[in-house]
C-alpha positions, -999 to 999 in steps of 0.1 A, spaced: 142 281 -24 163 287 8 154 265 38 153 278 74 159 250 99 160 248 137 140 238 167 106 254 175 123 272 204 150 286 180 125 299 155 99 313 179 126 328 201 109 316 233 103 282 249 69 266 245 49 257 276 59 223 290 23 212 290 21 214 252 34 181 237 54 187 206 36 159 188 3 178 190 16 211 176 1 224 144 24 248 126 15 267 94 33 294 75 18 322 54 45 334 31 46 362 5 50 357 -32 84 361 -49 94 398 -49 123 417 -64 130 438 -32 114 446 1 109 482 -9 92 474 -42 67 450 -28 63 457 9 28 444 11 24 410 28 5 390 2 -23 369 16 -18 333 9 -32 299 19 -14 286 50 12 259 43 16 231 70 50 226 85 60 192 99 73 192 135 97 163 144 94 145 178 124 165 190 108 198 180 128 204 149 112 221 119 123 229 83 106 258 66 111 268 29 108 306 27 112 333 1 133 363 13 109 388 29 81 387 55 61 357 66 36 348 93 39 316 113 10 303 134 18 277 161 -12 260 177 -15 233 204 -37 224 234 -47 258 247 -20 275 226 -23 299 197 7 321 190 14 342 159 50 350 150 65 372 123 95 361 103 115 385 83 142 369 62 170 383 41 183 368 8 210 348 28 183 336 52 194 357 81 166 363 105 158 400 107 132 393 133 137 365 158 101 354 153 87 377 179 54 372 196 29 399 184 16 407 219 50 419 233 74 426 204 109 440 209 114 444 172 86 440 146 89 430 110 83 466 99 110 479 122 133 453 107 123 465 73 133 500 82 167 487 91 168 471 56 157 503 40 184 523 58 210 497 45 196 501 10 199 538 13 236 536 22 242 512 -7 222 532 -32 239 564 -22 273 548 -27 263 535 -61 250 570 -70 284 586 -60 303 560 -80 281 565 -110 286 603 -109 323 598 -112 320 577 -143 319 589 -179 291 611 -192 272 581 -205 267 569 -169 249 601 -159 214 586 -164 223 556 -142 234 580 -114 202 599 -117 183 566 -113 202 558 -81 196 593 -68 159 589 -73 159 556 -55 178 572 -25 153 601 -24 123 577 -24 137 556 4 146 587 25 111 600 20 96 568 34 119 569 64 113 606 70 75 601 70 78 572 93 99 592 118 76 622 116 45 602 123 61 581 150 44 550 136 68 523 148 63 494 149 38 499 121 44 522 91 10 536 82 18 563 56 22 565 18 38 534 1 37 512 32 1 521 41 -11 490 23 13 469 44 -3 482 76 -38 475 64 -31 439 53 -10 432 84 -38 443 106 -62 420 87 -39 390 90 -36 396 128 -73 400 132 -84 370 111 -57 348 128 -73 357 162 -43 372 179 -55 408 181 -85 428 169 -82 462 153 -118 467 145 -139 493 161 -171 474 156 -179 444 177 -178 411 159 -186 376 173 -165 347 160 -158 312 172 -126 293 165 -138 276 134 -150 310 120 -116 325 127 -99 298 107 -122 302 78 -115 339 76 -78 332 75 -84 308 46 -107 334 29 -79 359 27 -59 338 2 -88 320 -16 -108 351 -22 -78 369 -37 -72 340 -61 -109 340 -70 -108 376 -79 -76 372 -100 -91 342 -119 -116 365 -136 -93 386 -157 -101 422 -167 -86 427 -201 -93 462 -215 -72 453 -245 -98 428 -257 -122 457 -262 -99 470 -290 -103 440 -312 -137 426 -303 -170 442 -314 -189 415 -296 -177 413 -260 -194 380 -249 -198 348 -269 -235 344 -263 -249 349 -298 -253 387 -297 -251 407 -329 -240 443 -337 -255 471 -358 -233 499 -373 -246 534 -369 -214 548 -385 -185 527 -400 -159 554 -394 -154 564 -430 -168 594 -448 -189 572 -471 -216 564 -445 -229 534 -425 -236 498 -431 -266 491 -454 -260 521 -476 -251 557 -473 -272 580 -451 -293 603 -473 -281 634 -455 -246 640 -441 -238 672 -422 -203 680 -411 -197 704 -382 -198 741 -391 -164 758 -392 -145 725 -391 -122 708 -417 -129 671 -425 -102 646 -434 -93 609 -431 -85 601 -395 -61 576 -379 -68 539 -380 -87 527 -349 -71 501 -326 -96 477 -341 -82 483 -375 -110 504 -389 -112 539 -405 -121 571 -388 -131 606 -399 -112 635 -384 -126 670 -378 -102 699 -371 -122 724 -351 -111 760 -352 -123 773 -318 -149 772 -291 -182 758 -306 -207 730 -307 -195 707 -335 -223 683 -346 -216 656 -371 -250 643 -383 -262 614 -404 -298 613 -414 -323 593 -435 -357 600 -447 -369 567 -433 -357 550 -401 -334 520 -402 -340 490 -380 -320 469 -356 -326 444 -329 -329 456 -292 -295 470 -283 -281 473 -248 -248 492 -253 -237 519 -278 -200 518 -286 -179 544 -304 -142 549 -311 -133 585 -304 -99 601 -310 -91 632 -289 -62 656 -295 -66 675 -262 -92 665 -236 -88 699 -218 -103 716 -249 -135 695 -248 -163 703 -224 -187 677 -237 -187 647 -261 -220 629 -266 -240 606 -289 -276 614 -298 -299 590 -316 -333 601 -330 -355 571 -335 -389 567 -353 -405 583 -383 -412 617 -369 -384 644 -371 -399 658 -339 -392 626 -320 -373 630 -287 -337 622 -290 -318 597 -268 -286 612 -257 -256 600 -236 -223 616 -227 -188 602 -230 -168 606 -198 -132 604 -186 -117 611 -221 -80 609 -226 -56 619 -253 -56 595 -282 -82 567 -288 -111 563 -264 -135 533 -266 -167 549 -254 -192 524 -239 -226 538 -231 -255 518 -216 -288 522 -235 -308 510 -205 -329 540 -195 -341 574 -207 -360 582 -238 -364 548 -256 -394 557 -277 -390 537 -310 -356 525 -298 -341 502 -325 -354 524 -354 -326 551 -358 -335 578 -383 -307 603 -373 -276 601 -353 -255 631 -341 -220 629 -328 -215 661 -308 -183 677 -295 -185 710 -275 -151 726 -274 -136 755 -254 -107 760 -278 -93 749 -312 -86 712 -313 -91 680 -333 -112 649 -329 -119 618 -350 -149 595 -349 -143 559 -358 -169 531 -359 -201 537 -339 -222 507 -332 -249 491 -311 -245 457 -294 -276 436 -295 -279 407 -271 -301 377 -281 -323 381 -250 -326 403 -219 -312 386 -188 -326 386 -153 -306 378 -121 -331 377 -93 -317 386 -58 -332 380 -24 -317 402 2 -310 385 36 -333 355 30 -366 364 47 -390 336 57 -420 351 39 -400 351 7 -390 315 12 -426 305 19 -443 326 -8 -418 339 -34 -395 309 -37 -421 283 -48 -433 307 -75 -398 312 -89 -390 275 -87 -421 267 -108 -408 291 -134 -372 277 -133 -359 310 -120 -327 306 -99 -323 328 -69 -291 347 -59 -292 349 -21 -275 380 -7 -268 366 28 -262 381 62 -246 349 75 -245 357 112 -283 365 111 -294 331 97 -321 316 119 -314 283 138 -345 267 124 -374 274 101 -395 291 128 -371 321 126 -375 351 103 -345 343 81 -330 315 60 -313 287 80 -278 273 74 -294 240 63 -316 258 37 -285 276 24 -270 242 16 -303 229 3 -309 258 -21 -273 258 -33 -277 222 -42 -308 232 -63 -288 256 -84 -291 288 -65 -261 311 -59 -250 321 -24 -237 357 -23 -232 384 3 -253 412 17 -231 419 48 -216 393 72 -238 402 102 -261 428 87 -240 458 98 -245 491 81 -218 494 54 -223 531 49 -202 539 79 -175 512 75 -139 522 70 -119 505 42 -104 480 67 -139 471 80 -152 467 45 -124 442 38 -129 425 71 -167 421 64 -159 406 30 -133 382 44 -157 370 72 -185 364 47 -162 346 22 -148 325 51 -183 314 61 -191 303 25 -158 284 23 -165 267 57 -198 253 42 -180 239 12 -195 266 -11 -175 286 -36 -162 320 -26 -184 347 -40 -173 364 -73 -202 388 -76 -212 406 -44 -249 408 -49 -256 436 -23 -244 462 1 -265 470 31 -289 499 21 -270 499 -13 -246 523 3 -209 518 10 -186 547 2 -155 525 8 -167 496 -13 -136 498 -35 -116 484 -6 -132 450 -13 -126 452 -50 -97 427 -49 -121 400 -36 -149 405 -62 -146 409 -100 -180 427 -98 -200 443 -70 -236 454 -67 -242 491 -63 -226 509 -34 -240 543 -46 -277 535 -44 -281 528 -81 -312 508 -72 -338 519 -97 -321 511 -130 -312 484 -154 -276 474 -161 -258 458 -190 -238 426 -196 -209 431 -199 -211 457 -172 -200 492 -181 -189 496 -145 -183 461 -128 -176 477 -94 -210 495 -93 -235 472 -109 -270 486 -108 -299 468 -92 -337 473 -93 -358 476 -61 -391 458 -65 -408 468 -33 -426 501 -32 -432 502 -70 -466 507 -85 -478 488 -116 -470 516 -140 -434 518 -128 -430 481 -132 -445 484 -167 -420 511 -176 -389 491 -165 -401 460 -184 -407 482 -215 -371 494 -212 -358 459 -207 -377 447 -238 -364 476 -259 -327 471 -249 -323 435 -239 -303 448 -209 -295 431 -176 -322 432 -150 -312 426 -113 -345 428 -94 -343 424 -56 -366 425 -26 -369 414 10 -401 398 24 -435 394 9 -469 404 23 -458 416 57 -470 452 55 -435 466 58 -424 492 33 -392 472 28 -412 442 16 -434 436 -14 -471 434 -11 -487 402 -23 -504 421 -51 -471 437 -61 -454 403 -62 -482 388 -83 -480 417 -108 -443 413 -111 -447 376 -118 -473 384 -145 -447 406 -163 -421 379 -161 -445 353 -175 -454 376 -204 -417 382 -212 -410 344 -210 -439 336 -233 -428 363 -258 -393 347 -257 -372 378 -251 -362 373 -214 -342 346 -197 -335 340 -160 -298 333 -151 -271 339 -125 -240 360 -125 -217 329 -125 -236 315 -155 -231 347 -175 -195 347 -165 -191 311 -178 -207 321 -211 -182 349 -214 -153 325 -210 -146 335 -174 -137 370 -184 -151 402 -168 -145 431 -192 
């Protein structure tokens, strides 16, 4: 790796104040990962700051990859942030300019680099065009590169964004660069007021790198779904509704088998999992129902997710694809129905949560119908259709904000039942001592030591519904930094958004493999694995009557889904809190489920560990 050497004055481009002894300086560098070119990877990758040794005479030696870097110089009463932009031969594009009064920023330097690449690429394109006919494709590639670079420069010039490019491909660079500046304490780009002391600022800078590595440690591997019928190694089983072949389903053929009217049946392509499929060629616009039926219902364990392999010739010709399951002995029973969404050409693995709706006699399928509604002639193929049956339902209990009444009343009751609590914290609102309305910092550490999970509600309780993407990221980084300062792990599952509402929650997705609902899905069960990890459904306990609680526990028992109940305080009279009677009734339902053996209390990190650290 190239090494940049020189004195502090040389690198920073300006002398340091005489009052700052060189021996007391603390210099750290945040450098990007290896990149193939500045244009291909313009985003400044957040990384953990690397210390740089300063000699008694002020000389430093910095190992840098070509590209941008940020250097932080700190001393007594001194904190300066400098940008370094380095070419492949280690020529400084930016003479480490101070952020507060730049004469050339890193982005402006990059524009110079882009112009140079434009000239070079244009020359390459001209030379390629003069070559033999076989080089024509190479010339076209160079021409495309030139056009892309010119478009970036044109947009920058039209919007007059120097020194910061804020449009199209470099928009991400601006967002991250502003975050780095803000968390390093040099400038603030937020519109909301945030209070932070020096230690807090440093923790935020650390969080930017650590939270990114935390998110990347939990891999999302859609390809695994193609070969694994069981998605987590926790003892769950599967039950086939349809094996994919024309002969019927596991356990013997269905008594009655009805193919869609006006369609032609044939053997379909092999599914990505290696199984058979049945193809239907549909001649025009119609409702095409493929139905399997028995005189008596079959039986399977409580199932949380229905899967199906579905081949689609032309998604534009399909207005609806759905799975219907009629359960129970009566042919007049109400049918459970769910719709497949976001279909694409070729094989689709449809994953549908069986966590709500009509669940009468769920687990006793008597008839299944695989329905396709078309707008034109097309072809589809149904492969294996199956139900995934977890061993037990799982409950992740969440306490939003950490109210004193919950700590005094609710927590002892859960402790006596060995139910861990996931605390969705508003860190800046923690009370200084136990006389306050919220959890204290000392209690956070105490409860974490007892096996509870410390997660995020919002750093300071701000309403997330009106936050911009940059503010959503900043909120996440501040909260992660606070956890890291306490020696706690950075949060992998964000357990709450304020008011369950954050239209720009996707901006924080790089920091969390899974996030609680940001679209107010606060009255439903979820599944594990999640069907949508970035919008995990929760269940609001407060304000529910006994009949509603009975209903959700019945759904949970029928499906063995994932239950994430949450509340605030207890017995205060506020509509945002549970009444004492409501809390007692909820506990009675939990006790019954525990005694019957179909419910277990857990945490999101514990479920992730059982899944081998994989979020699918």
